C-alpha positions, -999 to +999 in steps of 0.1 A: +702+522-116+704+506-151+739+499-165+726+483-197+691+481-212+689+461-244+658+461-266+632+436-254+653+421-225+650+384-220+667+383-186+682+406-160+711+407-135+710+430-105+741+438-085+741+447-048+773+461-034+784+460+003+782+485+031+785+487+068+768+470+098+756+504+111+755+536+092+724+558+086+741+583+062+737+579+025+765+562+006+791+587-006+794+597-042+827+579-045+818+546-028+845+519-026+820+490-021+802+500-053+835+503-071+844+467-061+815+454-082+822+474-113+846+448-128+820+421-121+793+441-139+817+447-168+825+410-170+788+400-170+780+426-197+808+413-219+797+377-215+760+385-222+764+412-249+745+392-275+718+378-252+696+409-244+704+408-207+695+439-186+722+448-161+715+471-131+726+478-096+708+487-064+711+522-050+709+523-012+693+551+008+715+543+038+750+530+040+744+504+066+722+474+075+712+490+107+700+462+128+662+455+127+658+482+101+675+460+075+677+490+053+692+474+021+663+449+019+635+473+009+659+491-014+668+458-031+631+449-034+623+483-049+651+479-074+638+444-083+603+459-089+619+486-112+637+459-132+604+440-137+586+472-146+613+479-172+620+445-186+588+426-178+585+392-161+620+380-170+643+357-150+666+377-127+699+367-111+712+386-081+749+392-075+757+406-041+789+413-021+790+413+018+760+433+030+746+433-005+748+395-006+729+393+027+702+415+011+702+394-021+697+362-001+667+378+016+651+383-018+660+348-031+624+336-028+609+363-049+590+350-080+614+364-106+646+352-090+664+323-106+693+324-083+718+343-062+756+345-064+768+357-030+804+371-028+820+370+007+785+372+021+776+384+055+756+355+069+754+359+107+743+329+128+706+325+126+701+343+093+667+332+081+664+307+053+626+300+053+619+321+023+646+309-001+624+283-017+640+261-043+663+287-057+699+282-067+722+298-041+759+300-047+784+316-023+821+323-029+842+329+002+878+330+012+885+313+045+910+341+054+883+368+051+886+390+083+854+409+078+828+382+072+831+345+082+833+317+057+822+291+082+790+311+088+784+310+051+788+272+048+764+268+078+739+291+062+740+271+030+735+239+049+703+253+065+691+267+031+696+232+016+674+218+043+648+245+035+647+233-002+673+254-020+699+241-043+732+253-028+769+254-036+797+268-015+830+277-033+861+280-012+883+307-027+921+303-022+927+341-019+911+374-023+901+382+013+870+403+017+877+429-010+883+402-037+914+420-049+939+392-051+931+368-079+902+391-089+899+376-123+891+342-109+864+357-087+850+375-118+853+345-141+835+321-117+808+347-110+801+354-146+800+318-156+775+311-128+753+340-138+752+327-174+744+292-162+716+304-139+701+324-167+702+294-190+729+309-213+755+282-204+756+249-186+754+249-148+782+230-130+773+196-118+783+206-083+752+228-083+728+205-102+738+171-089+733+177-052+759+151-046+782+169-021+776+168+016+752+196+027+771+229+032+804+214+022+822+238-002+841+228-033+873+245-041+876+271-068+899+248-087+873+220-087+846+244-099+867+259-126+874+225-140+837+219-143+829+253-157+857+253-182+850+217-192+814+225-199+821+257-219 
């Protein structure tokens, strides 16, 4: 589903909301996981309003991941193809939350993808990293999240780094899984990273310098100092 389609897009952002581990029914019309990403989409659209960036979101056929079915992955791949058909061979950044972040990370190695911003991602132990290539992968996670596990996220990033990706973990001080508390900080960091990954703003040195220990997260405060200092 396209949220904004500028003339002659030069880049695209695709948002993937969360869901459930197991649920074969279609997402409801009023879907809270999709609502959670609306402020992120609005923030990204404001920041890129003069840069001809297409903004869209994935529509799932099923509400859950559903084990080996991995239902959101083909839906995300189909949405990516639709973006390319609409905008051409432009760079794409994926922004996913929870289950949507897991699906986004699965697509990281696709040719059009410049990077992934994963919000409170669902990265269970053993989640594959072989196809991530040399993409930029950033994950924001609050250690107090009771739905997905931040330590699993940092472990995933460490393995992805070994596989060739450029990774950055960001430890958020609050927000839980729903990213409600301190929501503006989540949105500000996400939007700044998206602009950096699309080449519209500088990327933080924490992501480009590869100087931190593999998988070790930086704090939101540390990253904000880099982002705001570079703007």
